[in-house]
Wavefront OBJ file of the C-alpha trace (Angstrom):
o trace
v 0.000 0.000 0.000
v 1.258 3.470 -0.920
v -1.218 5.747 0.817
v -0.054 8.957 2.463
v -1.698 11.576 4.649
v -1.140 15.338 4.561
v -2.451 17.744 7.230
v -2.888 21.504 7.010
v -3.525 23.615 10.106
v -4.769 26.785 8.407
v -6.270 29.952 9.841
v -9.871 28.767 9.668
v -9.598 25.008 9.977
v -7.683 21.742 9.962
v -7.686 19.698 6.744
v -6.541 16.149 5.966
v -5.872 14.901 2.434
v -5.012 11.254 1.762
v -3.506 10.154 -1.548
v -3.180 6.713 -3.121
v -0.033 6.649 -5.262
v -0.812 3.231 -6.714
v -4.102 4.464 -8.168
v -2.970 8.107 -8.640
v -6.070 9.233 -6.790
v -7.109 11.250 -3.759
v -8.729 8.898 -1.240
v -10.399 11.596 0.823
v -10.256 15.195 1.922
v -11.815 15.961 5.294
v -11.850 19.224 7.261
v -12.785 20.701 10.622
v -13.877 24.330 10.518
v -13.000 26.095 13.764
v -15.880 28.552 13.704
v -18.573 26.096 12.648
v -17.443 22.939 14.422
v -15.876 24.381 17.593
v -17.959 27.498 18.367
v -17.119 27.356 22.081
v -13.705 28.855 21.289
v -15.345 32.066 20.023
v -13.226 32.007 16.891
v -15.633 32.260 13.939
v -12.758 33.004 11.553
v -10.086 30.975 13.313
v -8.959 33.665 15.754
v -10.420 34.952 19.013
v -12.937 37.510 17.848
v -13.105 39.634 21.003
v -9.338 40.212 21.038
v -9.221 41.158 17.373
v -12.035 43.675 17.768
v -11.056 45.260 21.083
v -7.278 44.983 21.191
v -6.534 44.751 17.470
v -4.749 41.467 18.149
v -5.143 38.260 16.185
v -4.614 35.302 18.481
v -5.817 31.702 18.384
v -6.277 29.138 21.135
v -3.851 26.223 20.597
v -6.139 23.958 22.643
v -8.687 24.480 19.856
v -6.162 23.087 17.367
v -5.720 19.973 19.523
v -9.451 19.385 19.823
v -9.723 19.797 16.057
v -7.109 17.065 15.535
v -9.052 14.534 17.613
v -12.301 15.572 15.919
v -10.775 15.294 12.448
v -9.507 11.754 12.959
v -12.821 10.726 14.574
v -14.738 11.982 11.533
v -12.475 10.166 9.094
v -12.946 6.882 10.976
v -16.722 7.452 11.268
v -16.901 7.740 7.479
v -15.383 4.278 7.147
v -11.816 5.012 6.118
v -9.241 2.521 7.419
v -6.370 4.653 8.719
v -4.185 1.566 9.166
v -3.608 1.794 5.404
v -1.684 5.077 5.787
v 2.056 4.594 5.147
v 3.340 8.016 6.255
v 2.290 11.495 7.381
v 3.492 15.048 6.840
v 1.826 18.425 6.668
v 1.987 22.128 7.369
v 0.475 25.013 9.276
v -0.191 28.714 8.850
v 3.153 30.466 8.817
v 4.577 32.674 11.602
v 2.183 31.551 14.392
v 3.984 30.820 17.682
v 3.075 28.432 20.529
v 4.489 28.977 24.033
v 4.970 25.847 26.156
v 6.129 25.243 29.719
v 8.065 22.376 31.276
v 4.902 20.214 31.433
v 4.933 19.903 27.647
v 7.665 17.240 27.555
v 5.777 15.061 30.038
v 2.480 15.518 28.213
v 4.087 14.441 24.929
v 4.433 10.916 26.356
v 0.625 10.765 26.158
v 0.695 7.744 28.432
v -2.609 8.534 30.083
v -6.096 8.112 28.723
v -8.335 10.897 27.528
v -8.196 13.341 24.650
v -5.474 15.715 23.516
v -7.084 18.722 25.214
v -6.957 17.000 28.605
v -3.434 15.695 28.086
v -1.944 19.081 27.130
v -4.157 21.488 29.093
v -1.384 22.386 31.574
v 1.393 22.650 28.954
v 1.021 26.283 27.900
v 2.907 29.197 29.435
v 0.824 31.473 27.213
v -2.795 30.576 26.595
v -2.938 32.099 23.110
v -0.882 31.935 19.924
v -0.325 35.105 17.858
v -1.054 34.243 14.226
v -0.034 35.696 10.878
v -2.805 38.307 10.878
v -1.426 40.052 13.961
v 0.408 43.237 13.012
v 0.421 44.944 16.406
v 4.227 44.834 16.618
v 5.512 47.858 14.672
v 7.573 49.077 17.629
v 9.201 45.679 18.119
v 10.110 45.505 14.428
v 11.712 48.951 14.591
v 13.660 48.003 17.722
v 15.021 44.798 16.203
v 15.911 46.477 12.911
v 17.817 49.197 14.732
v 19.644 46.618 16.821
v 20.966 44.605 13.835
v 21.771 47.560 11.558
v 18.540 48.140 9.665
v 15.973 46.288 7.591
v 18.500 45.740 4.804
v 20.625 43.661 7.205
v 17.578 41.774 8.483
v 16.574 40.991 4.885
v 20.084 39.860 3.940
v 20.193 37.512 6.905
v 16.634 36.167 7.000
v 15.150 36.758 3.538
v 12.684 39.378 4.792
v 12.790 42.821 6.386
v 11.515 42.969 9.942
v 7.871 42.076 9.465
v 5.122 42.656 12.016
v 3.339 39.349 11.569
v 6.552 37.273 11.686
v 7.491 35.227 14.750
v 10.419 37.357 16.000
v 8.348 40.491 16.544
v 5.603 38.475 18.258
v 8.112 36.800 20.582
v 9.714 40.127 21.429
v 6.344 41.667 22.316
v 5.583 38.782 24.681
v 9.047 39.105 26.259
v 8.449 42.828 26.864
v 4.817 42.761 28.010
v 4.653 39.534 30.074
v 8.191 38.772 31.151
v 7.166 36.371 33.930
v 5.290 34.102 31.540
v 8.081 34.440 28.992
v 10.568 33.229 31.618
v 8.246 30.311 32.417
v 8.352 29.276 28.748
v 10.427 26.164 28.151
v 10.073 25.965 24.365
v 8.576 28.179 21.651
v 7.284 26.193 18.698
v 5.818 27.329 15.423
v 2.297 26.045 14.815
v 3.756 23.570 12.309
v 6.402 22.111 14.643
v 3.916 22.110 17.542
v 1.388 20.006 15.630
v 4.143 17.723 14.364
v 5.440 17.277 17.937
v 1.976 16.314 19.178
v 1.787 13.665 16.458
v 5.277 12.281 17.121
v 5.089 12.328 20.908
v 8.306 14.287 21.308
v 9.515 17.810 20.541
v 10.652 18.065 16.915
v 12.800 20.613 15.019
v 11.484 23.514 12.970
v 11.891 22.858 9.256
v 13.802 25.230 6.977
v 10.676 26.164 4.991
v 8.653 27.506 7.910
v 11.703 28.609 9.901
v 12.450 31.146 7.170
v 9.258 32.986 8.104
v 10.469 33.879 11.591
v 13.038 36.682 11.000
v 15.336 34.520 13.151
v 16.713 31.954 10.673
v 19.798 32.747 8.597
v 19.242 31.564 5.028
v 22.953 31.546 4.236
v 24.091 29.395 7.142
v 20.761 27.517 7.565
v 21.020 28.058 11.311
v 19.536 30.367 13.904
v 21.068 33.817 13.477
v 22.761 34.871 16.719
v 22.351 38.600 16.022
v 18.624 38.293 15.334
v 18.157 36.061 18.378
v 19.946 38.561 20.629
v 17.913 41.457 19.246
v 14.649 39.579 19.826
v 14.618 38.573 23.501
v 16.910 37.670 26.401
v 17.431 33.948 26.888
v 15.690 33.056 23.627
v 18.210 30.647 22.105
v 17.577 27.691 24.470
v 13.824 28.141 24.102
v 13.884 27.552 20.331
v 13.883 24.064 18.810
v 16.734 23.346 16.403
v 16.261 23.865 12.665
v 16.420 20.915 10.280
v 15.942 20.146 6.565
v 12.306 19.821 5.547
v 12.809 16.225 4.371
v 13.829 15.076 7.854
v 11.951 12.065 9.218
v 11.453 13.203 12.788
v 9.945 10.047 14.249
v 6.937 7.791 14.065
v 3.328 8.399 14.981
v 2.697 8.245 18.730
v 0.872 5.137 20.038
v -1.878 7.519 21.218
v -3.317 7.468 17.693
v -3.786 3.698 17.586
v -7.327 4.355 18.803
v -8.071 5.724 15.333
v -6.549 2.676 13.627
v -3.168 4.204 12.736
v 0.030 2.196 12.780
v 3.266 3.808 14.000
v 4.135 5.204 10.570
v 7.001 7.620 9.778
v 6.406 11.350 10.066
v 8.253 13.986 8.046
v 8.765 17.452 9.522
v 5.841 19.787 8.948
v 6.425 23.020 6.998
v 4.625 26.310 6.424
v 1.446 26.455 4.365
v 2.970 28.550 1.573
v 5.996 26.262 1.072
v 3.700 23.236 1.252
v 1.357 24.738 -1.355
v 4.357 25.191 -3.638
v 4.749 21.401 -3.570
v 1.010 20.727 -3.792
v 0.743 22.818 -6.950
v 3.549 20.898 -8.637
v 5.842 23.931 -8.654
v 8.673 22.814 -6.357
v 11.096 22.302 -9.237
v 13.564 25.133 -9.896
v 12.382 27.611 -12.481
v 8.655 27.209 -11.925
v 6.427 30.022 -10.692
v 2.859 30.109 -9.396
v 0.464 33.012 -9.764
v -2.605 32.637 -7.588
v -5.410 34.999 -8.557
v -7.534 35.317 -5.456
v -8.883 38.125 -3.303
v -5.238 39.178 -3.298
v -2.875 38.002 -6.023
v 0.192 35.993 -4.977
v 3.346 35.223 -6.931
v 5.820 32.621 -5.731
v 8.767 31.027 -7.472
v 11.582 28.602 -6.741
v 15.347 28.996 -6.845
v 18.234 26.636 -6.120
v 20.442 29.202 -4.357
v 19.690 31.857 -1.772
v 20.036 35.329 -3.215
v 18.908 38.098 -0.911
v 15.871 39.708 -2.492
v 16.406 43.469 -2.514
v 12.736 44.168 -3.178
v 11.378 45.550 0.069
v 8.009 43.892 -0.489
v 9.006 40.294 -1.213
v 9.980 37.442 1.078
v 12.287 34.442 0.699
v 11.268 31.187 2.393
v 12.649 27.669 2.227
v 11.454 25.266 -0.465
v 10.603 21.974 1.324
v 12.057 20.046 -1.603
v 15.381 21.879 -1.299
v 16.508 25.383 -2.174
v 14.321 28.428 -1.704
v 11.135 30.168 -2.757
v 10.294 33.846 -3.164
v 6.817 35.114 -2.348
v 5.080 38.384 -3.249
v 1.545 39.327 -2.253
v -0.464 41.981 -4.149
v -3.454 43.358 -2.298
v -5.082 44.705 -5.468
v -6.069 41.341 -6.915
v -9.505 39.971 -7.729
v -11.130 42.340 -5.248
v -9.835 45.278 -7.294
v -10.841 43.615 -10.569
v -14.353 43.093 -9.251
v -14.527 46.704 -8.064
v -13.732 47.923 -11.588
v -16.151 45.438 -13.166
v -19.020 46.608 -10.967
v -18.234 50.289 -11.544
v -18.444 49.638 -15.294
v -21.610 47.507 -14.980
v -19.980 44.701 -16.972
v -20.502 40.972 -16.747
v -17.519 38.720 -16.053
v -17.692 37.340 -19.596
v -17.424 40.883 -20.983
v -14.638 41.694 -18.549
v -12.622 38.527 -19.202
v -12.305 38.801 -22.961
v -11.197 42.444 -23.225
v -7.496 41.681 -23.696
v -8.227 39.287 -26.558
v -10.013 42.061 -28.444
v -7.869 45.100 -27.596
v -4.608 46.757 -28.480
v -1.698 47.075 -26.060
v -1.138 50.809 -26.431
v 1.444 52.889 -24.600
v -0.615 54.320 -21.738
v -0.118 53.000 -18.197
v -1.867 53.593 -14.890
v -1.112 52.517 -11.331
v -3.754 49.852 -10.600
v -4.071 50.548 -6.877
v -7.783 50.751 -6.153
v -6.889 49.998 -2.521
v -3.727 50.646 -0.516
v -1.079 48.324 -1.946
v 1.611 46.307 -0.130
v 3.695 45.363 -3.218
v 4.985 48.005 -3.520
v 3.871 49.850 -0.408
v 1.590 52.541 -1.765
v -1.543 54.457 -0.948
v -4.577 53.946 -3.154
v -4.599 55.919 -6.391
v -7.597 57.980 -7.448
v -8.387 56.359 -10.789
v -10.980 57.897 -13.077
v -13.184 55.079 -14.333
v -15.171 55.885 -17.502
v -18.897 55.333 -17.602
v -19.736 56.081 -21.213
v -19.394 53.958 -24.327
v -18.716 50.222 -24.417
v -15.494 50.962 -26.283
v -14.234 53.236 -23.531
v -15.157 50.681 -20.894
v -13.408 47.889 -22.761
v -10.294 49.999 -23.298
v -10.158 50.886 -19.600
v -10.503 47.268 -18.471
v -7.698 46.313 -20.838
v -5.526 49.141 -19.481
v -6.287 48.210 -15.875
v -5.543 44.493 -16.338
v -2.323 45.213 -18.210
v -1.204 47.549 -15.429
v -1.964 44.941 -12.744
v 0.327 42.362 -14.312
v 2.944 44.891 -15.386
v 3.155 45.792 -11.700
v 3.532 42.106 -10.817
v 6.336 41.661 -13.337
v 7.967 44.917 -12.241
v 8.104 43.749 -8.634
v 9.332 40.221 -9.432
v 11.630 40.800 -12.412
v 14.841 40.501 -10.383
v 13.988 36.793 -10.051
v 14.339 36.389 -13.811
v 11.876 34.889 -16.296
v 10.317 31.664 -15.027
v 10.446 28.547 -17.187
v 6.672 28.314 -16.843
v 3.861 29.842 -14.831
v 1.187 27.765 -13.130
v -1.984 29.826 -12.884
v -4.572 29.086 -10.227
v -7.382 30.786 -8.325
v -10.772 32.056 -9.447
v -9.586 34.502 -12.122
v -7.355 31.839 -13.711
v -10.445 30.715 -15.613
v -10.235 33.867 -17.727
v -8.880 33.154 -21.193
v -7.892 36.788 -21.670
v -5.987 37.020 -18.382
v -4.142 33.794 -19.187
v -2.918 35.173 -22.516
v -2.101 38.549 -20.955
v 0.142 36.947 -18.308
v 1.910 34.818 -20.948
v 2.636 37.909 -23.065
v 3.794 40.099 -20.167
v 6.044 37.484 -18.555
v 7.178 35.946 -21.837
v 6.720 32.285 -20.894
v 4.188 29.473 -21.132
v 1.182 29.503 -18.795
v -0.601 26.380 -17.548
v -3.887 26.687 -15.715
v -4.359 24.314 -12.797
v -7.247 23.577 -10.465
v -6.108 22.069 -7.180
v -8.115 22.033 -3.980
v -6.359 22.046 -0.625
v -2.884 22.375 -2.138
v -1.243 22.808 1.281
v -2.427 19.476 2.726
v -1.858 17.806 -0.657
v 1.702 19.124 -0.572
v 2.212 17.451 2.807
v 1.026 14.107 1.455
v 3.244 14.451 -1.620
v 6.298 15.294 0.479
v 6.101 12.084 2.532
v 5.230 10.090 -0.614
v 8.411 11.462 -2.183
v 10.335 8.883 -0.143
v 9.044 6.258 -2.583
v 8.079 8.245 -5.690
v 9.834 11.021 -7.606
v 8.333 14.483 -7.251
v 7.942 14.641 -11.041
v 5.844 11.472 -10.900
v 3.777 12.780 -8.000
v 3.173 16.106 -9.744
v 2.018 14.230 -12.831
v -0.405 12.194 -10.728
v -1.901 14.954 -8.595
v -1.137 18.374 -10.141
v -2.390 18.142 -13.707
v -3.419 21.241 -15.631
v -7.047 22.107 -16.232
v -6.474 21.571 -19.920
v -3.719 20.117 -22.056
v -2.925 23.308 -23.932
v -0.181 25.566 -22.604
v -0.798 29.246 -23.369
v 2.310 30.466 -25.155
v 3.368 34.129 -25.413
v 3.023 36.173 -28.581
v 6.581 37.361 -29.349
v 5.463 40.673 -30.862
v 3.244 41.465 -27.901
v 5.976 40.437 -25.478
v 8.354 42.947 -27.092
v 5.725 45.675 -26.755
v 5.225 44.820 -23.083
v 8.988 44.918 -22.478
v 8.906 48.547 -23.616
v 5.762 49.268 -21.660
v 7.285 47.774 -18.518
v 9.956 50.471 -18.547
v 7.287 53.166 -18.823
v 5.348 51.632 -15.958
v 8.458 51.400 -13.746
v 9.230 55.089 -14.349
v 5.646 56.112 -13.562
v 5.681 54.064 -10.358
v 9.040 55.454 -9.271
v 7.820 59.031 -9.673
v 4.638 58.277 -7.743
v 6.476 56.624 -4.823
v 8.805 59.640 -4.538
v 5.950 61.988 -3.790
l 1 2 3 4 5 6 7 8 9 10 11 12 13 14 15 16 17 18 19 20 21 22 23 24 25 26 27 28 29 30 31 32 33 34 35 36 37 38 39 40 41 42 43 44 45 46 47 48 49 50 51 52 53 54 55 56 57 58 59 60 61 62 63 64 65 66 67 68 69 70 71 72 73 74 75 76 77 78 79 80 81 82 83 84 85 86 87 88 89 90 91 92 93 94 95 96 97 98 99 100 101 102 103 104 105 106 107 108 109 110 111 112 113 114 115 116 117 118 119 120 121 122 123 124 125 126 127 128 129 130 131 132 133 134 135 136 137 138 139 140 141 142 143 144 145 146 147 148 149 150 151 152 153 154 155 156 157 158 159 160 161 162 163 164 165 166 167 168 169 170 171 172 173 174 175 176 177 178 179 180 181 182 183 184 185 186 187 188 189 190 191 192 193 194 195 196 197 198 199 200 201 202 203 204 205 206 207 208 209 210 211 212 213 214 215 216 217 218 219 220 221 222 223 224 225 226 227 228 229 230 231 232 233 234 235 236 237 238 239 240 241 242 243 244 245 246 247 248 249 250 251 252 253 254 255 256 257 258 259 260 261 262 263 264 265 266 267 268 269 270 271 272 273 274 275 276 277 278 279 280 281 282 283 284 285 286 287 288 289 290 291 292 293 294 295 296 297 298 299 300 301 302 303 304 305 306 307 308 309 310 311 312 313 314 315 316 317 318 319 320 321 322 323 324 325 326 327 328 329 330 331 332 333 334 335 336 337 338 339 340 341 342 343 344 345 346 347 348 349 350 351 352 353 354 355 356 357 358 359 360 361 362 363 364 365 366 367 368 369 370 371 372 373 374 375 376 377 378 379 380 381 382 383 384 385 386 387 388 389 390 391 392 393 394 395 396 397 398 399 400 401 402 403 404 405 406 407 408 409 410 411 412 413 414 415 416 417 418 419 420 421 422 423 424 425 426 427 428 429 430 431 432 433 434 435 436 437 438 439 440 441 442 443 444 445 446 447 448 449 450 451 452 453 454 455 456 457 458 459 460 461 462 463 464 465 466 467 468 469 470 471 472 473 474 475 476 477 478 479 480 481 482 483 484 485 486 487 488 489 490 491 492 493 494 495 496 497 498 499 500 501 502 503 504 505 506 507 508 509 510 511 512
């Protein structure tokens, strides 16, 4: 049997995906939604609502995650799936979230007593909540750490990112400053990914390179904790952090606790972050591939074999679980901005989608920032949207879409031209947008439709012990259609010229 299980502890729920590599099929995908299934934790969107509203903090209850794990496995068994068929487990969790554990944690990990995970671990937390990736209430701590190490440029060179509010280092520093007694009572600080993996293994496990790179504490050159960043973060931090290890590390076998669900003591591979795991689950972990996800926000991530410090102040470099690195850029003005324009013009999606196929490129550019943008950091731009003839509307949509993806190429061009782009997300269905991206980036575009790519990536990673990643990608990450959208060379040349005009316009705007 070659069946493997991937888990994903996301913001809003816990998902399990099981794959059968002999049949090249997905056996099941089961989820627990925190808000719907565990309402007693007052976390309708995966974080404690009262704290977010009153204190502008985004924290989650790690006990809720443990209850979700028991509930998830119970549901899978209740639906008749034989978990003894699983040959290995890996997975991921939302990046940056930190879990603070006291000396009781090591004893609880033995899980020798009866009961559920909540009862076993209830006395293991030195801090009852876990700051998650949405929490940005740490601007002061970021500024303090940056000043201590010599500026954001130094932090980026060391860790792949400037000091970032939602990253683990700033969250740890805030806890150290505001609740020093509980910080001192902390025996180990895990990421959500290494915490969940530890609970499955029954012993404390390392932090993998992929998720560790999202902490502002991990040096991507040396692949070790960075002593300068550690010192700048909090006193006595080094012994509280687990070691870092390659993402492919087998960190143990499943704890006997889980025999009650039918599991055997199968090998477990270190868990990673959800973004690195999605890179694998989308079939893009090979060097030279890039993914563009067209969602509420647009996201661009790409792989590279070597670590090269990304000088773009808006991008991040994480570890690729399959080896090497990945760069990630998030653009706030994604599908939400496209839908805003569409509604203002009273157009249907079918009218909106085909504009590029029926329009000229032209030389005009605009800054497509309907809302405040994070890549690059910019205030919203007051854009005059026409409301007259169909021709004017069509021309504006074409101009707006071109400017969106010119901005994306402008921000990511230092990474070079990808060998191919895998296009996913709701707007990837658009034929016009697919051709536009191919022409602007000058490479082939494949449209893919993959659900739960993060948990799928976990299953593929552990399956990679027996199957090549190319084979696994062929089995589970196929394109929506067979045809690759290829760039039009003449249009690509025009966009190369237009990119320079856009970059100049953006530079002048940012200066103001």
